[in-house]
C-alpha positions as CSV (number, residue, x, y, z in Angstrom):
1,M,247.3,120.1,-14.9
2,K,245.9,120.5,-18.4
3,F,246.3,124.0,-19.9
4,P,243.2,125.6,-21.6
5,F,245.2,125.7,-24.8
6,S,246.9,122.8,-26.7
7,F,250.4,123.8,-25.5
8,G,253.3,121.4,-25.7
9,R,256.2,121.1,-23.3
10,K,258.2,124.0,-24.8
11,E,255.1,126.2,-24.9
12,N,254.3,125.5,-21.3
13,A,257.9,126.5,-20.4
14,I,257.2,129.8,-22.1
15,V,254.0,130.3,-20.1
16,A,256.0,129.6,-17.0
17,G,258.5,132.2,-18.2
18,V,255.7,134.7,-18.6
19,E,254.7,134.1,-14.9
20,N,258.4,134.7,-13.9
21,H,258.5,137.8,-16.0
22,L,255.3,139.1,-14.3
23,G,256.8,138.3,-10.9
24,I,259.8,140.5,-11.6
25,V,257.5,143.2,-12.8
26,M,255.4,143.0,-9.6
27,E,258.6,143.3,-7.5
28,T,259.6,146.4,-9.5
29,V,256.2,148.0,-8.9
30,S,256.4,147.2,-5.2
31,N,259.9,148.9,-5.0
32,F,258.3,151.9,-6.7
33,A,255.8,152.1,-3.8
34,K,258.6,151.8,-1.3
35,L,260.5,154.6,-3.0
36,L,257.4,156.8,-2.7
37,G,257.2,156.2,1.0
38,A,260.9,156.8,1.6
39,A,260.9,160.0,-0.6
40,T,257.9,161.6,1.2
41,A,259.4,160.7,4.6
42,G,262.7,162.4,3.6
43,N,264.6,159.1,4.0
44,N,267.2,159.6,1.3
45,A,269.1,156.4,1.9
46,D,266.1,154.2,1.6
47,A,264.8,156.2,-1.4
48,E,268.1,155.7,-3.2
49,K,268.0,152.0,-2.3
50,S,264.5,151.6,-3.6
51,F,265.2,153.5,-6.8
52,A,268.2,151.3,-7.5
53,A,265.9,148.3,-6.9
54,V,263.4,149.7,-9.4
55,L,266.1,150.2,-12.1
56,T,267.5,146.7,-11.4
57,G,264.0,145.1,-11.6
58,E,263.1,146.9,-14.8
59,K,266.4,145.8,-16.4
60,K,265.7,142.2,-15.3
61,A,262.2,142.4,-16.8
62,D,263.6,143.7,-20.0
63,D,266.1,140.8,-20.2
64,V,263.4,138.2,-19.6
65,H,261.1,139.9,-22.1
66,R,263.9,139.8,-24.7
67,R,264.8,136.2,-24.1
68,L,261.3,134.9,-24.2
69,S,260.5,136.9,-27.3
70,M,263.5,135.5,-29.1
71,E,262.6,131.9,-28.0
72,I,259.0,132.5,-29.4
73,A,260.3,134.1,-32.6
74,E,262.8,131.2,-33.3
75,G,260.5,128.3,-32.3
76,A,257.8,126.7,-34.3
77,F,255.1,126.7,-31.7
78,F,252.1,128.6,-30.3
79,G,250.4,128.4,-33.7
80,G,247.7,131.1,-34.2
81,V,248.4,132.8,-30.9
82,R,252.1,133.5,-31.3
83,E,251.6,137.2,-31.9
84,D,249.3,137.4,-29.0
85,I,251.8,135.9,-26.6
86,L,254.4,138.3,-27.8
87,D,251.9,141.2,-27.3
88,L,251.2,139.9,-23.8
89,L,254.9,140.0,-23.0
90,E,255.1,143.6,-24.3
91,K,252.2,144.8,-22.2
92,I,253.6,143.2,-19.1
93,D,257.0,144.8,-19.8
94,N,255.2,148.2,-20.1
95,V,254.2,147.9,-16.5
96,A,257.8,147.8,-15.4
97,D,258.7,150.6,-17.7
98,S,255.9,152.8,-16.2
99,A,257.1,152.0,-12.7
100,K,260.6,153.1,-13.7
101,D,259.4,156.3,-15.3
102,A,257.3,157.2,-12.3
103,S,260.2,156.5,-10.0
104,R,262.4,159.0,-11.9
105,F,260.1,161.8,-10.7
106,L,260.8,160.9,-7.1
107,A,264.5,160.3,-7.5
108,V,265.4,164.0,-7.6
109,E,268.2,165.8,-5.8
110,G,267.2,167.8,-2.8
111,A,263.9,167.6,-0.8
112,L,260.5,167.6,-2.3
113,D,258.7,170.9,-1.7
114,P,255.8,171.0,0.9
115,F,253.1,171.0,-1.7
116,A,254.5,167.9,-3.4
117,I,254.9,166.1,-0.1
118,S,251.3,167.0,0.9
119,L,249.9,165.6,-2.3
120,L,252.1,162.5,-2.2
121,K,251.1,161.7,1.4
122,S,247.4,162.2,0.8
123,S,244.9,159.4,1.2
124,A,244.0,159.7,-2.5
125,M,247.6,159.1,-3.4
126,S,247.8,156.1,-1.1
127,K,244.7,154.6,-2.6
128,F,245.9,155.4,-6.1
129,V,249.2,153.5,-5.6
130,E,247.4,150.6,-3.8
131,N,245.2,150.2,-6.9
132,Q,248.2,150.3,-9.2
133,I,249.6,147.4,-7.2
134,G,246.2,145.7,-7.0
135,A,245.9,145.8,-10.8
136,V,249.3,144.1,-11.3
137,A,248.5,141.5,-8.5
138,A,245.2,140.8,-10.3
139,L,247.1,140.3,-13.5
140,Q,249.4,137.8,-11.8
141,N,246.3,135.9,-10.6
142,L,244.9,136.0,-14.1
143,V,248.0,134.6,-15.7
144,S,248.2,131.8,-13.1
145,A,244.8,130.7,-14.3
146,F,246.4,129.5,-17.5
147,K,247.0,126.3,-15.4
148,I,243.3,126.0,-14.5
149,G,241.1,126.7,-17.5
150,K,239.2,129.2,-19.7
151,M,236.2,129.7,-17.4
152,E,238.5,130.6,-14.5
153,M,240.4,133.0,-16.7
154,L,237.2,134.7,-17.8
155,L,236.2,135.1,-14.1
156,R,239.6,136.7,-13.3
157,I,239.8,139.2,-16.2
158,P,237.3,141.7,-14.8
159,K,239.3,142.0,-11.5
160,V,242.1,143.8,-13.3
161,E,239.7,146.3,-14.8
162,E,238.1,146.9,-11.4
163,F,241.5,148.0,-10.0
164,E,242.2,150.1,-13.1
165,E,238.9,151.9,-12.8
166,A,239.4,152.5,-9.1
167,A,242.8,154.0,-9.9
168,D,241.1,156.3,-12.4
169,S,238.8,157.5,-9.7
170,N,241.7,158.2,-7.4
171,K,243.4,160.0,-10.3
172,D,240.5,162.3,-10.8
173,E,240.6,163.1,-7.1
174,L,244.3,163.9,-7.3
175,W,243.7,166.1,-10.4
176,K,241.2,168.2,-8.4
177,A,243.6,168.5,-5.5
178,L,246.5,169.4,-7.8
179,F,244.7,172.1,-9.7
180,K,243.2,173.8,-6.7
181,R,246.9,174.8,-6.0
182,E,246.3,175.5,-2.3
183,G,249.2,177.3,-0.8
184,S,250.4,178.8,-4.2
185,P,252.8,176.0,-5.1
186,D,255.6,176.4,-7.6
187,P,254.1,176.0,-11.1
188,V,257.0,173.6,-12.0
189,T,256.0,171.4,-9.1
190,V,252.4,171.4,-10.3
191,I,253.6,170.2,-13.7
192,Q,255.9,167.6,-12.2
193,M,253.1,166.2,-10.1
194,R,250.7,166.2,-13.0
195,D,253.2,164.2,-15.0
196,F,253.9,161.9,-12.1
197,I,250.3,161.0,-11.6
198,A,249.8,160.4,-15.4
199,V,252.9,158.1,-15.6
200,T,252.0,156.2,-12.4
201,D,248.5,155.6,-13.8
202,D,250.2,153.8,-16.8
203,I,251.0,151.0,-14.4
204,A,247.3,150.0,-14.0
205,D,246.6,150.9,-17.6
206,S,249.3,148.6,-18.9
207,A,248.1,145.8,-16.6
208,E,244.6,146.2,-18.0
209,D,246.0,146.1,-21.6
210,A,247.7,142.8,-20.7
211,S,244.4,141.4,-19.4
212,D,242.8,142.4,-22.7
213,V,245.4,140.3,-24.5
214,V,244.5,137.4,-22.3
215,L,240.9,137.8,-23.3
216,V,242.0,137.5,-26.9
217,L,243.9,134.4,-26.1
218,V,240.9,132.9,-24.5
219,A,238.8,133.7,-27.5
220,K,241.3,132.0,-29.7
221,G,241.9,129.1,-27.4
222,Y,241.1,125.5,-28.2
223,D,240.9,122.2,-26.2
């Protein structure tokens, strides 16, 4: 298939590498979701396994990001979109970083307190995490459109933003539940949950940032 940009063989290989990078990032985000489920269920063994998988995935994503960035920096290709491809890689890697940072809030010694468990098990939290995953999946779908054409890419860009905006609505609902503080929760727990929600939301935000870079690439694209 013809790419919407005048990419050569080596450049097409980099684009394939970007897809691989994003696949690793998606797996990392999925393991974060598994960690959340295990932590709230009190399943420490599964929680530890999922947390280890998140750390492994984030490390793999970093390694791929570094390798691809070096290949781009050392090669004489991509012309006027070299910096944008590097920026896209950075934004994609930020998704995995956010999943790792959010996971650290759940990978704590001892059981989560009842207030935290109640919030983490809420329907708003479930929808929130689903929309984080949805944003990354939409980004994967968008990047795959490099193999199709500009118009298809333009059609897929808004989907990432839709998931990000839905996650923002879920976040607002979680803020309200958090600061009602029903049951007089420990103030430290309230702060931890506030930070957890904010860091988790960075997953969808970073995915949207990456889609914005794709829009720039489309604007700079040529036949």
